[in-house]
N, C-alpha and C positions, 0 to 999 in steps of 0.2 A: 463525780461518783456514778452518775447514770451511764456515762460512756464506758466506764470500767465494767459495770455490771453487764452491759450489752456485749462488750468484747468477750467477757468471761463466758457468756451464754453461747456465743458462736463457737468458742474453743471447746466448750463442754459438748455441744451438739456434734461438732466435728469428731471429737475423740470417741464418741459413741459409735461412729461409723468407720474408724480407720483401723481397728484391730482385725487382723486376719483370723478367719475361722471363729467368729464370735458365736457363742451359744445364745439361744434366745429362750425366753420363758415358755413354758408348756412344751418343751422339746420332748419328742417321743422317739421310738425306734420303729424301723421297718425291717422285717425279716421275712424273706420269701424262700420258697424251695429252690435249691440249686438248679441252674439251667442245664448243667451237664454238657452234652455235646450239641445241644440245640443251636441252630443258626440264629444268633441274636439280631434283632431288628431295632434300630433306633430311629425315631421320628424327630425332626427338627421343625418346630413351628416358628416361622420367622415372620416378624412384623412387616419387613420390607427387604426383600432379597436383592433389590437393584442397587443398594448402597454399598460402598466399599467396605465399611465395617462388617456388614453381614457377609460379604464375600470372603473376608479375612477369616472370620470365625467358622464359616461353613467349610472353608478349605481345611482348617485344622480339625474340625469334627470328622470330615471324611477321611482324613489321614489317620486319625486315632482309631476310627472304626475299621479301616482297611488293615491296619497293623494287627488288629485282633481277629481278622477274618470275619467281621460282622458286616451287616448291611446298614446303610443310613440313607434316609431320604428327607429332602427339604420340602416343607409345605409353606408356600408364600401367601401371607394374608393381604399383601398389597395395601397396607396401612388401614385395613378395614377391621377395627377392633371387634366389631360384633360378629365377625366370621370365626373368631377364635373358639367360641363354644362349639358350633357345629363341626369345625375342623378337628378339634380335640375328640369329639364324639366319634368321628370317623376313624381317627388314629387308634382309639381304644378298640373299636369294633373290628379293625383290621388286624388286631393281634400283635401290635408292636410291644416290645419288651420294655423299652424305656423311652422317655420323651425329654427333649430339650426345648425350652421356649425362650425366644429373644424379645425383650423390650415391650412386652404386652401386659398391660395392667391385669392382674389376676381376677379382679371382680367379674370380668367378662367371660371367664371360663371356670368359675367357682364350682358349679355343679359337677362339671366333668373332672375336676381335680379329686373330688370325693369318690367318683367312680373309679378313677385310676388307683386311688389308695386302696379301695376295696378289692380290686383285682390284683394288687401287688405290683403295680407298674410304677417304678420310681420316676418322678418328674423333677428335673433340675432346670433352673431358670438362670438367665443372664440379664441382669438389670431390669427386673420386672417390678421390684420395689415393695413387695409385700409377701409375707410368709403365711399364706393361708393353709389350712389343713390339706394335705395331699402334696405339698411341695417339700421335697427332701432338702433342697438347699438353693439359695439364691446367690449367685456369684456376680459381684458388681463393683464398679467404682463406688466409693463412698459418696453418695449423692449429695447430702447436705454439705459435706466438706468440699466437694468439687464446685458446687454453686457459690459457696462463700469464697473459695480460693480465687476463682477468676474475677468475681465481683470486687474482691479486695484489691486485686491488681488494677482493675479499671478505676476504682475509686481513688487510689493513690495517684494515678496518671492525670485524672481530670480535675481533682480537687473538690473541696467542700463547696456545696451550693450548686454544683453543676447538675444538669438534667440528663437522664438516660432513658432509653426505652428497652423493652424486653420483647422477644418473640419466642413462643413456645406452643406446645400441644397440650391443651387442658386435659384431654382424655388420658394422657400418658402420665402415670403416677410419678415416675422418676423425674419428669420435667417439673412437676409441682414441688417435689422434694428439693430439687436443685434450686428452684426459685426461692424456696423458703430460706435456704442458706444465703442466697444472694441478697434478699431483702434485709436480713440481719446485718450483713456487711454494709449495705448502702446506708442503713439507719445509723450504724456506728460511725461511719465516716462522713455523714452529713450530705450524702448524695441523694438527689431526688429522682425516684422512679416515676417519671412523668407520664409514661404511656405503656400499656401492655397490649401487644398484638398477638392474635391467636390463629393457629392453623385450623382450618375447618375441612377443606376437601381439595382434591386435585393433587398434582405433583408437589410434594412438600417443599422442595428447594425453590421451585418457581413461584409457589404461593408466597413464600417468605420474601423472595426478591421483589415481587410486585408490591407487597404490603409495606416493606421498608422503603422502597423507592417513592411510593405515594406519601409516606410519612415525611421523608426528607423534602419532597417538593412542597408539602404543606407547611413545613417549618421555615418560613420565609425569613425569620429573624435568626436562624441558625443557632437555636438554643440547645438542641439535642447534641450532646458532645460524645455520647457513647451508646453502644448497643450491647446488651447482654443476651446471650443465647445458650441453651442447655445442650446443644448438639452441633457438631461441625456441619451437618447438612443444612443448618440454618445460619451458622456463623459465616460460612463462605459466601452464600448469596447476599447476606446482609452487608458484608464488606464490599461486594461488587456493586450493590445498590448505592452505597455511599460514594464510591468512585464514579459511577455513572451519572450521579447528580452533582458532581463537583464538590463533594464534601470530604476532601482528603484529610480534614482535621478530625474526623470522627474516629474513635477507637472502638473496635469490635473485639469482643472476647467470646470464647466458646468452650465446648467440652469435646474430647476425643482427639486422637492424633493418628488417623489412618495415613498411609503413604501420600495420598493426594493432598492432605492438609499441609504437609511440609512443603510441597510444591507451591501451594497457594500462598503460604507465608512469604515466599520469595517474590511472588507476582503481585500481591495485593498490599499496598502500603497501609491500608486501613485495618487489616487483620493482624492483631497484636499479640494475642495470648490464648492458650487453651489449657484447661485442666484435664489431664489425660492419664490413661493406664494401658493403652494398647500394646506397649512394649512388653507387657506381661501376659498377653493373650495366650501364648502357647502354654504357659504355666497354668492359667485358668482352665484351659481345655484338658490338660493332663490331669489336673486335680478332679475335674468332673468325671472323666472316664475312670479314674481310680475309684471313685464312689460306685460307679456302675459295676466295676470289676468285683468289688466286695459284695454288693447286693446280689449279683448273679451267681456268686459262689456260695450263696446261702448264709453269708455273714450278716449280723445286724448292723444297720447304719442309722445314725441319728437323723431325725427329720426336723424340718422347720429351722434350719441353720442358716445364718447369714455369713457368707464368706466375703468380707469387705476388703477391697483393694484401695489403699490410700493413693490419692491422685498426686501426680507431680505437675509442675507448672512449666509449660514450654512457651517461650517468648521469642521475639525476634533477636534478642540478645544471646540466647543460649541454644539456638537451633543446632541439632546434630549434623554431622557430615551427611552428604547425600548417601542414601541407602540404609540409614540407621534410624531406629527409634531412639528417642531421648534416653540417656543413661547417666546416672550419677557416677558410675564407675569408669567412665571414659570409653574410648572406642579402639584404642590401640591393641593390636594383636588378636582381634576377633573379626570374623567375616561379616559382611553387611547383612542386615535383616531383610532388605528388599532393595530394589533399584528404583530411584526416583528419576523419572524422565525429565 
């Protein structure tokens, strides 16, 4: 009975996050004066612009802005969460009309969100994890569902009683949300989360590689059978660390599926699965700019809305053809999404 209740809880939590365009409690409206012929300026506050996922979204942001004859500029935080407040302050002072924020926990720029709201500047976020006042909408993979999905896959592969470790960024709210889903799955399937490793500073992928490598070297009895990660920037180096320490038996799971992830699936025997949504990235950006269109035309837009994207699971068994994101509908008759080297 206990297992049934735990499983039901995971399903309930996941279902809370998988519906697209979910309304939230205390939702309100933003209505600003029409911009008319004003040259619109959009600021993108990016947690880490050097990663492929950021490059992908920023490419789509720039294309959407160019199509509208708007200006767009990226502000790179370089994983420094505490810089998000001053950066947002500068964006507001510089007179930007709208703001997009990537993967940055809102508590670090909460004061600036209120200022943006007072000045009629719509702020849209991607995977920031919380709808504080001043955020019009958060577009994201359903975080709890994603964490449970890849953890469920891992649990079924390694079996009851096996030990796993996790690597994540504590300051990143979405990582903690994904870990919550993973812990529920591990408990349900009787898998032991034996070790939690944390990112603190430096290059994120290299820091993950070193931590995981040291953990494998210390695991002389080879008890760790899997690694759970909430982001491909950790999943890939964790899989490499397993290979470099002779642990080909380890199963690594992660989140996201940028083009490089598909390449690494083919190269790394230890990288087995990812819970992902990036095949829908163009639709996410289209929907975001559609909200900007309405707001700048003087139409009311709902605020504090969660636009959840249900994750799909990519594994070694269902990898798409080269050049494509994973698709449930097949690949015949449509051009490639990208070219995998």
